[in-house]
C-alpha positions as CSV (number, residue, x, y, z in Angstrom):
1,M,-27.9,0.5,-11.9
2,S,-25.1,2.7,-12.7
3,P,-21.8,1.6,-12.1
4,P,-19.9,2.6,-8.8
5,D,-17.6,5.8,-9.0
6,A,-13.9,5.4,-8.5
7,A,-14.2,6.7,-5.0
8,S,-16.8,4.2,-3.9
9,A,-15.6,1.1,-5.7
10,A,-13.9,-1.3,-3.5
11,L,-12.9,-3.8,-6.1
12,L,-11.2,-2.8,-9.6
13,V,-11.6,-4.8,-12.3
14,V,-9.1,-4.5,-15.1
15,D,-9.8,-6.2,-18.5
16,D,-9.8,-5.2,-22.1
17,D,-12.7,-7.5,-22.7
18,V,-15.5,-4.7,-22.0
19,V,-18.4,-7.3,-21.7
20,H,-16.4,-9.5,-19.3
21,A,-15.3,-6.7,-17.2
22,D,-18.5,-5.2,-17.1
23,T,-20.4,-8.4,-16.3
24,L,-17.8,-9.3,-13.4
25,A,-18.0,-5.9,-11.9
26,R,-21.5,-6.1,-12.0
27,A,-21.7,-9.6,-10.5
28,L,-19.5,-8.5,-7.8
29,T,-21.4,-5.4,-6.8
30,L,-24.6,-7.8,-6.7
31,A,-22.6,-10.2,-4.3
32,G,-22.1,-7.2,-2.1
33,H,-18.6,-6.0,-3.2
34,P,-19.0,-2.8,-5.0
35,A,-16.6,-2.9,-8.2
36,R,-15.7,-0.8,-11.0
37,A,-14.3,-2.0,-14.4
38,V,-11.9,-0.4,-16.5
39,Y,-10.4,-1.5,-19.7
40,D,-6.8,-0.8,-19.9
41,G,-3.7,-0.2,-17.6
42,E,-3.6,3.7,-17.8
43,A,-7.1,3.8,-16.7
44,A,-6.5,1.5,-13.9
45,L,-3.3,3.3,-12.8
46,S,-5.4,6.6,-12.8
47,V,-8.3,5.0,-10.7
48,L,-5.6,3.7,-8.2
49,R,-4.2,7.3,-8.2
50,D,-7.5,8.8,-7.5
51,A,-9.2,6.5,-5.5
52,T,-9.7,6.6,-1.7
53,A,-10.1,3.0,-1.0
54,C,-9.5,0.0,-3.2
55,T,-9.8,-3.4,-1.2
56,G,-8.9,-5.4,-4.3
57,I,-7.7,-5.4,-8.0
58,I,-8.8,-8.3,-10.3
59,L,-6.3,-7.9,-13.5
60,D,-6.5,-9.6,-16.7
61,L,-3.3,-10.9,-18.0
62,R,-3.5,-9.9,-21.5
63,L,-4.8,-6.3,-22.1
64,G,-5.3,-6.2,-25.8
65,T,-2.1,-7.4,-27.4
66,V,0.4,-6.7,-24.4
67,S,0.8,-8.7,-20.9
68,S,-0.3,-6.8,-17.8
69,L,2.7,-8.1,-15.9
70,P,4.5,-4.7,-16.1
71,L,1.3,-3.1,-14.4
72,I,1.7,-4.9,-11.1
73,A,4.8,-3.1,-9.8
74,P,3.0,0.5,-10.2
75,M,-0.2,-0.9,-8.8
76,R,1.7,-2.4,-5.7
77,S,3.2,1.1,-5.2
78,L,0.0,2.8,-5.6
79,A,-1.9,0.5,-3.3
80,P,0.7,-1.4,-1.2
81,H,-1.7,-3.3,0.8
82,T,-4.1,-4.2,-1.6
83,P,-4.5,-7.7,-3.1
84,I,-3.9,-8.3,-6.7
85,L,-5.4,-11.1,-8.5
86,L,-4.2,-12.2,-11.8
87,L,-7.1,-13.8,-13.7
88,T,-6.5,-15.2,-17.2
89,G,-7.4,-17.4,-20.0
90,Y,-4.0,-18.1,-20.8
91,A,-2.6,-19.6,-17.6
92,S,0.7,-20.9,-17.3
93,I,3.2,-21.8,-14.8
94,A,5.5,-19.4,-16.0
95,T,3.1,-16.5,-16.0
96,A,1.9,-17.5,-12.5
97,V,5.6,-17.5,-11.0
98,E,6.3,-14.1,-12.7
99,A,3.1,-12.5,-11.2
100,I,3.7,-13.6,-7.9
101,K,7.4,-12.4,-8.2
102,L,6.4,-9.1,-9.5
103,G,3.9,-8.6,-6.4
104,A,0.3,-10.2,-7.2
105,T,-1.0,-11.9,-4.3
106,Q,-3.0,-14.5,-6.3
107,Y,-3.5,-16.2,-9.8
108,L,-6.6,-17.8,-11.2
109,A,-7.3,-19.2,-14.6
110,K,-10.7,-18.3,-16.4
111,P,-13.2,-19.1,-16.3
112,A,-13.4,-18.1,-12.5
113,G,-16.7,-17.5,-10.7
114,V,-17.4,-14.7,-8.2
115,R,-17.1,-16.9,-5.3
116,E,-13.9,-18.3,-6.4
117,I,-12.7,-14.7,-7.1
118,L,-13.5,-13.4,-3.6
119,A,-12.1,-16.5,-1.8
120,A,-8.5,-15.8,-3.8
121,L,-8.8,-12.1,-2.9
122,G,-9.4,-13.2,0.7
123,R,-6.8,-15.5,1.1
124,E,-3.3,-14.1,2.2
125,E,-1.4,-17.2,2.7
126,G,-0.8,-20.2,0.4
127,D,-2.5,-23.6,1.2
128,A,0.0,-26.3,2.0
129,D,-3.0,-28.8,1.7
130,T,-3.3,-28.3,-1.9
131,P,-3.8,-31.7,-3.6
132,L,-1.0,-32.7,-6.0
133,P,-2.0,-33.8,-9.5
134,D,-2.6,-37.4,-10.4
135,T,-1.1,-37.2,-13.8
136,P,1.8,-35.5,-15.2
137,L,1.4,-32.5,-17.8
138,S,0.6,-33.7,-21.5
139,V,3.4,-33.0,-24.0
140,D,1.1,-30.3,-25.7
141,R,0.8,-28.5,-22.2
142,L,4.5,-28.8,-21.7
143,E,5.0,-27.2,-25.2
144,W,2.7,-24.1,-24.2
145,E,4.3,-23.9,-20.6
146,H,7.9,-23.9,-22.3
147,I,6.7,-21.1,-24.8
148,Q,5.3,-19.0,-22.0
149,K,8.5,-19.4,-20.2
150,V,10.6,-18.3,-22.8
151,L,8.2,-15.5,-23.9
152,A,8.4,-14.1,-20.4
153,A,12.3,-14.4,-20.3
154,H,12.2,-12.3,-23.7
155,D,9.8,-9.7,-22.1
156,G,7.0,-10.6,-24.4
157,N,9.0,-10.0,-27.7
158,L,7.7,-12.5,-30.2
159,S,10.5,-12.2,-32.7
160,A,13.1,-12.7,-30.1
161,T,11.3,-15.6,-28.7
162,A,10.8,-17.3,-31.9
163,R,14.5,-16.9,-32.7
164,A,15.0,-18.5,-29.3
165,L,12.9,-21.4,-29.9
166,K,14.1,-21.8,-33.4
167,M,10.5,-21.6,-34.5
168,H,9.1,-19.5,-37.6
169,R,7.3,-16.4,-36.1
170,R,4.1,-17.1,-37.7
171,T,4.3,-20.5,-36.3
172,L,4.8,-19.0,-32.7
173,Q,1.9,-16.5,-33.4
174,R,-0.5,-19.4,-34.5
175,K,0.5,-21.3,-31.1
176,L,-0.2,-18.2,-29.0
177,A,-3.5,-17.6,-30.7
178,K,-4.8,-20.8,-29.5
179,R,-6.3,-21.1,-26.0
180,P,-3.7,-23.1,-23.8
181,V,-4.1,-26.8,-23.8
182,K,-5.6,-28.6,-20.6
183,A,-3.2,-30.0,-18.2
């Protein structure tokens, strides 16, 4: 089966992990939602400029070594009524808040299944019945959240973030290279 072209793809999957992007696009297409995968921000913006209709954008938070947060505003201007779902393996409260402030409509942590992704793209409003957690965040998770907040405040600049945290840059790089700790 060949992937849908830009004009026929209703969903756009933007992820630098080629295997993940292609697998997700194929699974969405098999579920009845034609999808196309692209692997960087410029390709995504190009598709949005050329596409006749896009019903949803699934955007990975990290594209290579850079954040995809700066892509949200241009995507929003090219497709003002299209829901944007930020999907990430590096979920944090800071990035979730920033993504929503910048115009993303939903935010999901990986791994997320096709049903979960489609449900998030279909929701236009928040859910006031979302249950509260039973336990507070762990100290390790609080550290991860704080690092993400400071990193966002410094526009992703590792050196400035390390200085603000009074931490060696390589220590910060090691902490960021790890998967986020569980809440």
